[in-house]
Backbone as CSV, one residue per row, in Angstrom:
resi,resn,N_x,N_y,N_z,CA_x,CA_y,CA_z,C_x,C_y,C_z
1,MET,0.722,-72.310,-71.515,-0.239,-71.410,-70.767,-0.447,-70.164,-71.268
2,PHE,-1.464,-70.149,-70.939,-1.053,-68.563,-72.007,-1.630,-67.666,-70.841
3,TYR,-1.602,-65.599,-71.439,-1.990,-65.798,-70.361,-2.892,-64.375,-70.791
4,TYR,-4.166,-63.496,-70.714,-4.151,-62.201,-70.981,-4.017,-61.147,-69.995
5,LEU,-3.439,-60.280,-71.114,-2.560,-58.900,-70.535,-3.932,-57.671,-71.108
6,SER,-3.677,-56.805,-70.526,-5.141,-55.466,-70.223,-4.381,-54.128,-69.766
7,VAL,-4.636,-53.070,-70.838,-4.496,-51.852,-70.023,-5.616,-51.111,-69.823
8,ILE,-6.549,-50.467,-69.655,-7.620,-49.639,-69.611,-7.525,-48.126,-68.732
9,LEU,-7.467,-47.405,-69.560,-7.564,-46.363,-68.803,-8.794,-45.302,-68.344
10,LEU,-8.713,-44.721,-67.224,-9.953,-44.986,-66.324,-10.470,-43.062,-66.529
11,PRO,-11.727,-42.541,-66.010,-11.921,-41.266,-66.519,-11.965,-40.251,-65.482
12,LEU,-10.134,-41.111,-64.303,-9.508,-40.131,-63.436,-8.049,-39.292,-63.842
13,MET,-8.039,-38.341,-63.254,-6.808,-37.802,-63.539,-6.660,-37.894,-61.791
14,MET,-5.096,-37.834,-61.915,-3.996,-37.346,-60.832,-3.726,-36.212,-60.488
15,ALA,-3.674,-36.288,-59.809,-2.998,-35.155,-59.423,-1.626,-34.637,-60.329
16,SER,-1.137,-35.050,-61.078,0.213,-34.083,-61.509,-0.418,-34.637,-62.889
17,GLY,-1.275,-34.774,-63.676,-2.117,-34.228,-64.625,-2.819,-36.282,-65.513
18,ASP,-1.877,-36.457,-64.780,-1.673,-38.014,-66.432,-3.764,-38.921,-65.148
19,GLN,-3.181,-39.233,-67.020,-4.804,-39.820,-66.992,-4.603,-41.513,-65.926
20,VAL,-5.355,-42.130,-64.882,-5.031,-42.891,-64.340,-5.614,-44.667,-65.175
21,SER,-4.839,-45.554,-65.205,-4.232,-46.719,-66.074,-4.692,-47.779,-65.330
22,GLU,-5.999,-48.550,-65.623,-5.724,-49.755,-64.398,-4.172,-51.279,-65.650
23,LYS,-4.434,-52.135,-65.470,-3.405,-52.820,-65.315,-3.521,-53.550,-65.425
24,SER,-3.531,-55.497,-65.980,-4.269,-56.408,-65.400,-4.007,-58.250,-66.595
25,MET,-3.094,-59.036,-65.478,-2.279,-59.872,-66.274,-3.372,-60.915,-65.422
26,THR,-4.017,-61.685,-66.408,-4.752,-63.049,-65.453,-4.890,-64.003,-65.731
27,GLY,-4.744,-65.206,-65.567,-4.195,-66.846,-66.381,-3.090,-67.140,-64.862
28,PRO,-3.015,-68.946,-65.034,-2.878,-69.393,-66.296,-4.619,-69.887,-67.127
29,PHE,-4.089,-69.516,-68.624,-4.900,-70.226,-69.732,-4.291,-72.016,-70.250
30,GLU,-5.690,-72.744,-70.347,-4.350,-73.752,-70.245,-4.406,-74.472,-72.560
31,THR,-5.760,-73.520,-73.038,-5.465,-72.994,-74.427,-5.500,-71.656,-74.088
32,LYS,-5.002,-71.283,-76.421,-5.444,-70.216,-76.738,-7.055,-69.648,-76.662
33,GLN,-7.129,-71.203,-76.747,-8.757,-70.344,-77.262,-9.632,-69.887,-75.582
34,GLN,-9.076,-71.112,-74.420,-9.491,-70.714,-73.219,-8.984,-68.975,-73.110
35,CYS,-8.144,-68.587,-73.545,-7.767,-66.758,-72.783,-8.342,-66.227,-73.824
36,GLU,-8.767,-66.483,-75.170,-9.264,-65.566,-76.278,-10.702,-65.266,-76.041
37,LEU,-11.349,-66.111,-75.454,-12.499,-66.343,-75.172,-12.719,-65.600,-73.735
38,TYR,-11.553,-65.369,-73.055,-11.823,-64.440,-71.816,-11.404,-63.071,-71.712
39,LYS,-11.314,-63.108,-73.046,-10.968,-61.718,-73.847,-11.901,-61.239,-74.088
40,LEU,-12.386,-62.198,-75.331,-13.641,-61.642,-75.506,-14.799,-60.439,-74.898
41,SER,-14.852,-61.840,-73.342,-15.443,-61.255,-72.329,-14.898,-60.151,-71.505
42,VAL,-13.727,-59.705,-72.258,-13.438,-58.605,-71.207,-13.685,-57.846,-71.834
43,GLU,-13.309,-57.550,-73.289,-13.673,-56.763,-74.247,-14.975,-56.243,-74.940
44,ASN,-15.977,-57.284,-74.499,-17.579,-56.442,-73.373,-17.955,-55.936,-72.949
45,THR,-17.566,-56.321,-72.186,-17.667,-55.565,-70.439,-16.973,-54.559,-71.199
46,VAL,-16.143,-54.279,-71.374,-15.392,-52.673,-71.845,-16.403,-52.164,-72.628
47,VAL,-16.558,-52.078,-73.936,-17.413,-51.649,-74.770,-18.867,-51.256,-74.350
48,GLN,-18.991,-51.982,-73.089,-20.645,-51.122,-72.875,-19.779,-50.013,-71.726
49,MET,-18.782,-49.388,-71.713,-19.086,-48.068,-70.591,-17.911,-47.390,-71.398
50,PRO,-18.912,-46.223,-71.761,-18.203,-45.114,-72.809,-17.461,-44.517,-72.540
51,ASN,-16.774,-44.504,-71.293,-16.007,-43.452,-70.689,-14.664,-43.964,-70.273
52,ILE,-14.101,-45.535,-70.284,-13.061,-45.993,-70.864,-12.613,-46.404,-71.285
53,ILE,-11.206,-46.606,-72.132,-10.726,-46.964,-73.042,-9.661,-47.765,-73.337
54,MET,-9.584,-48.572,-73.401,-8.577,-50.805,-73.343,-7.361,-49.657,-74.578
55,THR,-6.504,-49.800,-73.847,-5.385,-49.575,-74.892,-4.541,-50.866,-75.070
56,LYS,-5.170,-51.753,-74.286,-3.911,-53.250,-74.953,-5.473,-54.997,-74.613
57,SER,-5.476,-55.556,-74.285,-6.029,-56.541,-75.421,-5.333,-57.304,-75.683
58,VAL,-4.400,-58.608,-75.165,-3.602,-59.584,-76.018,-3.690,-61.007,-75.246
59,CYS,-3.081,-62.415,-75.835,-3.133,-63.547,-74.942,-1.970,-63.514,-75.547
60,GLU,-0.989,-64.122,-74.599,0.578,-63.764,-74.595,0.940,-65.688,-74.072
61,LYS,1.938,-66.034,-74.868,2.191,-67.795,-74.483,3.411,-67.149,-73.419
62,ASN,2.875,-68.366,-71.895,4.696,-68.598,-71.326,5.458,-67.026,-71.292
63,LEU,4.711,-66.128,-69.952,5.041,-64.607,-69.945,6.562,-65.122,-69.023
64,ALA,7.836,-64.469,-69.285,8.356,-64.589,-68.600,8.410,-63.318,-66.880
65,VAL,8.666,-64.068,-66.078,8.340,-63.378,-64.531,9.511,-62.901,-63.782
């Protein structure tokens, strides 16, 4: 099984001065190809948003919980 992990920085600041980030895990996907297709879809969406910065976008196998 494969899982998609991403970290996205949003154009918002917290009171502490830190930038707001969104961390996400999606899955499981049965194959790496399915995960990579989902990854590409997310990346294509984020690239259309000029104020959003993606710092992590990966497919990982068998995450330990």
